[in-house]
MARGUKOL-645793 format. One record per residue (C-alpha): x, y, z. Coordinates in nm, 3 decimals, padded with zeros to 5 digits. Example, Ala and Ser with C-alpha at 12.3 -4.5 7.8 and 13.67 -1.06 7.14 Angstrom:
REM residues 2
+---------+---------+---------+
:      px :      py :      pz :
+---------+---------+---------+
:  01.230 : -00.450 :  00.780 :
:  01.367 : -00.106 :  00.714 :
+---------+---------+---------+
//
This chain:
REM residues 386
+---------+---------+---------+
:      px :      py :      pz :
+---------+---------+---------+
:  02.712 : -02.202 : -02.064 :
:  02.860 : -01.871 : -02.178 :
:  02.723 : -01.702 : -01.869 :
:  02.870 : -01.970 : -01.646 :
:  03.211 : -01.933 : -01.807 :
:  03.205 : -01.556 : -01.778 :
:  03.041 : -01.517 : -01.436 :
:  03.081 : -01.846 : -01.256 :
:  02.768 : -01.901 : -01.048 :
:  02.494 : -01.690 : -01.202 :
:  02.263 : -01.501 : -00.969 :
:  01.929 : -01.379 : -01.104 :
:  01.683 : -01.149 : -00.926 :
:  01.351 : -01.000 : -01.034 :
:  01.288 : -00.642 : -00.922 :
:  00.975 : -00.431 : -00.953 :
:  01.018 : -00.061 : -01.023 :
:  00.719 :  00.086 : -00.838 :
:  00.743 :  00.411 : -01.030 :
:  00.700 :  00.254 : -01.375 :
:  00.518 : -00.054 : -01.241 :
:  00.762 : -00.263 : -01.444 :
:  00.946 : -00.588 : -01.378 :
:  01.320 : -00.612 : -01.443 :
:  01.552 : -00.914 : -01.422 :
:  01.905 : -00.846 : -01.297 :
:  02.172 : -01.104 : -01.381 :
:  02.525 : -01.125 : -01.246 :
:  02.769 : -01.348 : -01.068 :
:  02.734 : -01.436 : -00.703 :
:  03.073 : -01.270 : -00.660 :
:  02.930 : -00.927 : -00.743 :
:  02.569 : -01.001 : -00.642 :
:  02.588 : -01.210 : -00.325 :
:  02.243 : -01.348 : -00.240 :
:  02.056 : -01.169 :  00.040 :
:  02.262 : -00.849 :  00.017 :
:  02.020 : -00.662 : -00.210 :
:  02.290 : -00.511 : -00.432 :
:  02.067 : -00.569 : -00.737 :
:  01.860 : -00.262 : -00.651 :
:  02.171 : -00.042 : -00.668 :
:  02.254 : -00.194 : -01.007 :
:  01.908 : -00.114 : -01.141 :
:  01.922 :  00.241 : -01.003 :
:  02.253 :  00.293 : -01.184 :
:  02.122 :  00.196 : -01.527 :
:  01.745 :  00.241 : -01.524 :
:  01.748 :  00.586 : -01.686 :
:  01.953 :  00.445 : -01.975 :
:  01.720 :  00.155 : -02.054 :
:  01.468 :  00.155 : -02.335 :
:  01.104 :  00.094 : -02.243 :
:  01.110 : -00.255 : -02.395 :
:  01.405 : -00.386 : -02.191 :
:  01.319 : -00.677 : -01.962 :
:  01.657 : -00.802 : -01.843 :
:  02.010 : -00.670 : -01.785 :
:  02.336 : -00.847 : -01.713 :
:  02.640 : -00.702 : -01.536 :
:  02.995 : -00.829 : -01.495 :
:  03.196 : -00.881 : -01.177 :
:  03.263 : -00.506 : -01.157 :
:  02.897 : -00.415 : -01.195 :
:  02.945 : -00.287 : -01.550 :
:  02.662 : -00.339 : -01.796 :
:  02.736 : -00.630 : -02.031 :
:  02.405 : -00.682 : -02.210 :
:  02.037 : -00.601 : -02.212 :
:  01.748 : -00.809 : -02.342 :
:  01.417 : -00.713 : -02.497 :
:  01.334 : -01.072 : -02.578 :
:  00.971 : -01.139 : -02.473 :
:  01.081 : -01.474 : -02.330 :
:  01.292 : -01.284 : -02.074 :
:  00.987 : -01.093 : -01.952 :
:  00.917 : -01.207 : -01.595 :
:  00.616 : -00.979 : -01.544 :
:  00.337 : -01.150 : -01.353 :
: -00.025 : -01.105 : -01.451 :
: -00.261 : -01.116 : -01.152 :
: -00.611 : -01.255 : -01.153 :
: -00.851 : -00.970 : -01.081 :
: -01.214 : -01.081 : -01.029 :
: -01.490 : -00.943 : -01.249 :
: -01.709 : -00.689 : -01.073 :
: -02.024 : -00.873 : -01.185 :
: -01.906 : -01.186 : -01.002 :
: -01.863 : -01.018 : -00.661 :
: -02.200 : -00.987 : -00.480 :
: -02.041 : -00.816 : -00.180 :
: -01.954 : -00.508 : -00.387 :
: -02.269 : -00.465 : -00.593 :
: -02.388 : -00.178 : -00.374 :
: -02.066 :  00.018 : -00.434 :
: -02.026 :  00.286 : -00.699 :
: -01.764 :  00.200 : -00.960 :
: -01.536 :  00.398 : -01.186 :
: -01.334 :  00.280 : -01.483 :
: -00.960 :  00.334 : -01.484 :
: -00.987 :  00.536 : -01.807 :
: -01.207 :  00.787 : -01.622 :
: -00.930 :  00.860 : -01.372 :
: -00.655 :  01.110 : -01.447 :
: -00.323 :  01.068 : -01.268 :
: -00.211 :  01.381 : -01.082 :
:  00.076 :  01.246 : -00.874 :
:  00.235 :  00.931 : -00.736 :
:  00.211 :  00.923 : -00.358 :
:  00.390 :  00.594 : -00.296 :
:  00.409 :  00.230 : -00.407 :
:  00.063 :  00.132 : -00.536 :
: -00.089 :  00.462 : -00.417 :
: -00.166 :  00.742 : -00.665 :
: -00.340 :  01.078 : -00.652 :
: -00.612 :  01.084 : -00.919 :
: -00.897 :  01.304 : -01.036 :
: -01.228 :  01.252 : -01.212 :
: -01.548 :  01.439 : -01.287 :
: -01.855 :  01.296 : -01.113 :
: -02.204 :  01.261 : -01.253 :
: -02.290 :  01.615 : -01.149 :
: -01.992 :  01.760 : -01.333 :
: -01.798 :  01.825 : -01.012 :
: -01.423 :  01.753 : -01.030 :
: -01.298 :  01.533 : -00.747 :
: -00.953 :  01.434 : -00.625 :
: -00.914 :  01.087 : -00.480 :
: -00.646 :  00.846 : -00.362 :
: -00.627 :  00.530 : -00.573 :
: -00.499 :  00.215 : -00.400 :
: -00.425 : -00.098 : -00.599 :
: -00.200 : -00.403 : -00.608 :
:  00.029 : -00.548 : -00.874 :
:  00.189 : -00.829 : -00.671 :
:  00.020 : -01.168 : -00.664 :
:  00.126 : -01.238 : -00.306 :
: -00.051 : -00.922 : -00.185 :
: -00.372 : -00.940 : -00.384 :
: -00.567 : -01.072 : -00.085 :
: -00.452 : -00.773 :  00.122 :
: -00.601 : -00.516 : -00.114 :
: -00.913 : -00.735 : -00.142 :
: -00.952 : -00.728 :  00.235 :
: -00.873 : -00.356 :  00.266 :
: -01.129 : -00.275 : -00.001 :
: -01.402 : -00.463 :  00.185 :
: -01.306 : -00.320 :  00.524 :
: -01.292 :  00.037 :  00.397 :
: -01.623 :  00.023 :  00.214 :
: -01.795 : -00.143 :  00.513 :
: -01.703 :  00.126 :  00.770 :
: -02.002 :  00.359 :  00.819 :
: -01.949 :  00.725 :  00.738 :
: -01.768 :  00.880 :  01.031 :
: -01.641 :  01.238 :  01.079 :
: -01.296 :  01.111 :  01.180 :
: -01.235 :  00.845 :  00.913 :
: -01.141 :  00.925 :  00.553 :
: -01.438 :  00.793 :  00.353 :
: -01.449 :  00.525 :  00.086 :
: -01.522 :  00.656 : -00.264 :
: -01.532 :  00.409 : -00.557 :
: -01.441 :  00.059 : -00.670 :
: -01.202 :  00.090 : -00.964 :
: -01.240 : -00.152 : -01.257 :
: -01.031 : -00.191 : -01.570 :
: -01.200 : -00.107 : -01.898 :
: -01.196 : -00.427 : -02.104 :
: -01.359 : -00.679 : -01.869 :
: -01.463 : -00.467 : -01.567 :
: -01.224 : -00.651 : -01.339 :
: -01.169 : -00.504 : -00.992 :
: -00.818 : -00.358 : -00.969 :
: -00.846 : -00.134 : -00.664 :
: -01.047 :  00.138 : -00.494 :
: -01.044 :  00.510 : -00.422 :
: -01.091 :  00.714 : -00.108 :
: -01.140 :  01.086 : -00.071 :
: -00.821 :  01.289 : -00.096 :
: -00.755 :  01.519 :  00.201 :
: -00.511 :  01.800 :  00.112 :
: -00.273 :  01.956 :  00.359 :
: -00.045 :  01.660 :  00.426 :
: -00.022 :  01.411 :  00.710 :
:  00.108 :  01.490 :  01.058 :
:  00.427 :  01.309 :  00.961 :
:  00.482 :  01.539 :  00.662 :
:  00.351 :  01.863 :  00.815 :
:  00.540 :  01.908 :  01.141 :
:  00.482 :  02.285 :  01.156 :
:  00.108 :  02.255 :  01.210 :
: -00.024 :  02.364 :  01.552 :
: -00.154 :  02.049 :  01.721 :
: -00.488 :  02.088 :  01.895 :
: -00.613 :  01.914 :  02.209 :
: -00.940 :  01.856 :  02.024 :
: -00.760 :  01.642 :  01.768 :
: -00.626 :  01.412 :  02.040 :
: -00.978 :  01.380 :  02.179 :
: -01.107 :  01.298 :  01.831 :
: -00.833 :  01.038 :  01.781 :
: -00.909 :  00.853 :  02.104 :
: -01.282 :  00.869 :  02.025 :
: -01.245 :  00.720 :  01.677 :
: -01.016 :  00.445 :  01.807 :
: -01.280 :  00.359 :  02.069 :
: -01.540 :  00.350 :  01.793 :
: -01.333 :  00.113 :  01.580 :
: -01.228 : -00.114 :  01.866 :
: -01.532 : -00.116 :  02.092 :
: -01.818 : -00.084 :  01.843 :
: -01.689 : -00.230 :  01.517 :
: -01.444 : -00.480 :  01.665 :
: -01.177 : -00.352 :  01.428 :
: -00.814 : -00.283 :  01.521 :
: -00.639 : -00.040 :  01.286 :
: -00.292 : -00.171 :  01.384 :
: -00.107 :  00.121 :  01.226 :
: -00.198 :  00.434 :  01.423 :
:  00.082 :  00.676 :  01.336 :
:  00.132 :  01.042 :  01.235 :
:  00.166 :  00.934 :  00.869 :
: -00.193 :  00.802 :  00.875 :
: -00.357 :  01.112 :  01.018 :
: -00.480 :  01.419 :  00.828 :
: -00.703 :  01.719 :  00.899 :
: -01.008 :  01.780 :  00.681 :
: -00.982 :  02.149 :  00.579 :
: -01.360 :  02.171 :  00.536 :
: -01.443 :  02.067 :  00.894 :
: -01.107 :  02.104 :  01.074 :
: -01.158 :  01.749 :  01.200 :
: -00.878 :  01.499 :  01.243 :
: -00.926 :  01.195 :  01.017 :
: -00.771 :  00.850 :  01.020 :
: -00.697 :  00.654 :  00.703 :
: -00.504 :  00.356 :  00.561 :
: -00.666 :  00.032 :  00.679 :
: -00.427 : -00.200 :  00.496 :
: -00.312 : -00.356 :  00.826 :
: -00.649 : -00.356 :  01.002 :
: -00.781 : -00.682 :  01.146 :
: -01.018 : -00.832 :  01.397 :
: -00.913 : -01.031 :  01.704 :
: -00.842 : -01.389 :  01.605 :
: -00.778 : -01.324 :  01.239 :
: -00.442 : -01.430 :  01.092 :
: -00.346 : -01.064 :  01.038 :
: -00.416 : -00.969 :  01.400 :
: -00.097 : -00.884 :  01.593 :
: -00.157 : -00.815 :  01.965 :
:  00.163 : -00.609 :  01.990 :
:  00.016 : -00.360 :  01.741 :
: -00.287 : -00.267 :  01.952 :
: -00.435 :  00.077 :  01.892 :
: -00.401 :  00.208 :  02.251 :
: -00.029 :  00.155 :  02.218 :
: -00.042 :  00.318 :  01.875 :
: -00.216 :  00.631 :  02.004 :
:  00.032 :  00.663 :  02.289 :
:  00.333 :  00.657 :  02.060 :
:  00.159 :  00.876 :  01.801 :
:  00.088 :  01.160 :  02.044 :
:  00.444 :  01.140 :  02.178 :
:  00.589 :  01.150 :  01.825 :
:  00.374 :  01.444 :  01.716 :
:  00.458 :  01.654 :  02.022 :
:  00.829 :  01.564 :  02.060 :
:  00.909 :  01.483 :  01.694 :
:  01.095 :  01.180 :  01.830 :
:  01.006 :  00.838 :  01.690 :
:  01.293 :  00.625 :  01.817 :
:  01.071 :  00.424 :  02.053 :
:  00.907 :  00.257 :  01.753 :
:  01.230 :  00.187 :  01.567 :
:  01.250 : -00.157 :  01.728 :
:  01.043 : -00.475 :  01.674 :
:  00.681 : -00.453 :  01.792 :
:  00.728 : -00.688 :  02.086 :
:  01.007 : -00.463 :  02.220 :
:  00.804 : -00.141 :  02.207 :
:  00.702 : -00.036 :  02.559 :
:  00.443 :  00.246 :  02.575 :
:  00.480 :  00.270 :  02.953 :
:  00.824 :  00.424 :  02.902 :
:  00.655 :  00.705 :  02.710 :
:  00.369 :  00.741 :  02.958 :
:  00.607 :  00.769 :  03.253 :
:  00.883 :  00.972 :  03.088 :
:  00.955 :  01.337 :  03.023 :
:  00.834 :  01.492 :  02.697 :
:  01.033 :  01.764 :  02.524 :
:  00.782 :  01.977 :  02.336 :
:  00.897 :  02.056 :  01.981 :
:  00.556 :  02.116 :  01.823 :
:  00.337 :  02.417 :  01.885 :
:  00.031 :  02.320 :  02.090 :
: -00.297 :  02.505 :  02.140 :
: -00.310 :  02.403 :  02.509 :
: -00.065 :  02.327 :  02.786 :
:  00.118 :  01.996 :  02.748 :
: -00.030 :  01.878 :  03.079 :
: -00.380 :  01.872 :  02.928 :
: -00.268 :  01.645 :  02.646 :
: -00.092 :  01.408 :  02.882 :
: -00.379 :  01.404 :  03.132 :
: -00.626 :  01.312 :  02.857 :
: -00.399 :  01.039 :  02.729 :
: -00.337 :  00.897 :  03.079 :
: -00.709 :  00.894 :  03.162 :
: -00.799 :  00.730 :  02.832 :
: -00.529 :  00.463 :  02.860 :
: -00.644 :  00.382 :  03.214 :
: -01.008 :  00.354 :  03.106 :
: -00.919 :  00.123 :  02.819 :
: -00.705 : -00.096 :  03.043 :
: -00.976 : -00.119 :  03.307 :
: -01.279 : -00.183 :  03.090 :
: -01.229 : -00.117 :  02.721 :
: -01.291 : -00.465 :  02.588 :
: -01.264 : -00.502 :  02.211 :
: -01.579 : -00.638 :  02.050 :
: -01.519 : -00.980 :  01.894 :
: -01.689 : -00.991 :  01.556 :
: -01.632 : -01.232 :  01.270 :
: -01.495 : -01.095 :  00.946 :
: -01.749 : -01.048 :  00.669 :
: -01.488 : -01.025 :  00.393 :
: -01.567 : -01.291 :  00.132 :
: -01.299 : -01.513 : -00.015 :
: -01.131 : -01.385 : -00.328 :
: -01.321 : -01.519 : -00.626 :
: -01.117 : -01.793 : -00.794 :
: -01.050 : -01.765 : -01.167 :
: -01.157 : -02.012 : -01.430 :
: -00.863 : -02.253 : -01.481 :
: -00.673 : -02.173 : -01.799 :
: -00.507 : -02.435 : -02.017 :
: -00.151 : -02.333 : -02.110 :
: -00.045 : -02.650 : -02.296 :
: -00.102 : -03.025 : -02.321 :
:  00.100 : -03.321 : -02.203 :
:  00.224 : -03.589 : -02.441 :
: -00.087 : -03.794 : -02.374 :
: -00.310 : -03.499 : -02.453 :
: -00.399 : -03.412 : -02.094 :
: -00.436 : -03.037 : -02.040 :
: -00.179 : -02.849 : -01.833 :
: -00.323 : -02.563 : -01.628 :
: -00.147 : -02.249 : -01.514 :
: -00.138 : -02.119 : -01.156 :
: -00.492 : -02.001 : -01.071 :
: -00.412 : -01.657 : -00.934 :
: -00.100 : -01.554 : -01.126 :
:  00.038 : -01.611 : -01.472 :
:  00.331 : -01.483 : -01.673 :
:  00.260 : -01.203 : -01.920 :
:  00.471 : -01.371 : -02.185 :
:  00.275 : -01.697 : -02.175 :
: -00.059 : -01.513 : -02.160 :
:  00.024 : -01.313 : -02.473 :
:  00.133 : -01.629 : -02.655 :
: -00.207 : -01.778 : -02.577 :
: -00.375 : -01.455 : -02.698 :
: -00.534 : -01.401 : -02.358 :
: -00.647 : -01.061 : -02.238 :
: -00.366 : -00.890 : -02.044 :
: -00.413 : -00.586 : -01.823 :
: -00.096 : -00.378 : -01.851 :
:  00.005 : -00.162 : -01.551 :
:  00.320 : -00.012 : -01.702 :
:  00.361 :  00.366 : -01.733 :
:  00.638 :  00.619 : -01.809 :
:  00.886 :  00.708 : -01.534 :
:  00.795 :  00.997 : -01.305 :
:  01.044 :  01.240 : -01.456 :
:  00.889 :  01.193 : -01.802 :
:  00.529 :  01.205 : -01.678 :
:  00.602 :  01.516 : -01.467 :
:  00.894 :  01.697 : -01.630 :
:  01.040 :  01.990 : -01.445 :
:  00.949 :  02.327 : -01.598 :
:  01.216 :  02.475 : -01.819 :
:  01.358 :  02.807 : -01.702 :
:  01.515 :  03.055 : -01.937 :
+---------+---------+---------+
//
């Protein structure tokens, strides 16, 4: 009632800080925090560096000024995801595994993507990219990407799968690693000389995925391309959007021929405005027919790049039929139902099968896998200069 008197209609939003992998609840009036405007993120950015590590919830007034914070465990809205035990997943028994405690964090590359290192059985240090998921709604996506990535045969132009990552207490599957390729993506490294060979390798690997494996990457872009410094080969990665024809995740407007066309144009011209519209409005023919202003150094004349692209697009349109194969990704293993309480008549009350609240799990003395970590600036402090 006090909140209603002070703020009128109370608006509450849960926000995940990807850096710390922490959940925060932001409270305020609808006057200052109108629904759907996303102002809560600005509020959290303003105060996050001032909050103690045990704070779960903050409340602001109609001017956005901090009124109160809460460390009460009952205000903790953190969700605990069901991760299947490795021993219960037959489809992954042929994969090497690594425990999370064996991985050392080196950097944070993006939401749910970290650069890690470990020492293999031969004593060789390795750097890998660790992909994982902390959102219940997305757990099936990482499950599918894990199975797709590990099932792709070794290929010189695809970043290879490395390990299944399990947590230490119960060997539950929390993600996977792939080999780390240094040097940056084509999106990040715009000064790299682009080679005609790399375009030929890109069209070849897309043909391999589409026409032999029946797999559509659906996110061909400069940010998903790297060059292996050991072989000087172009390599494709990030299969989180990949799908087969007919699957729910398959989007015809995201076909890979279209993706290659825009990708080459963006690398050479450093212009990506054609893809800054919804997928169904993106027209690759405009790029194929238009003039290209070269802003990237090339190892061959621009005409050779465009001729190869035109010939390849024509061949795919005339006879490059995608192989239709059924997905072999198994369903996510369901958890054992957990009793959270009992009704008045004694009947058990079960929690949601794939997600539960950390607060309720701790009250029931259940095992809880904790993702939280210090903020980036504390984990990687800037060196002090005299």
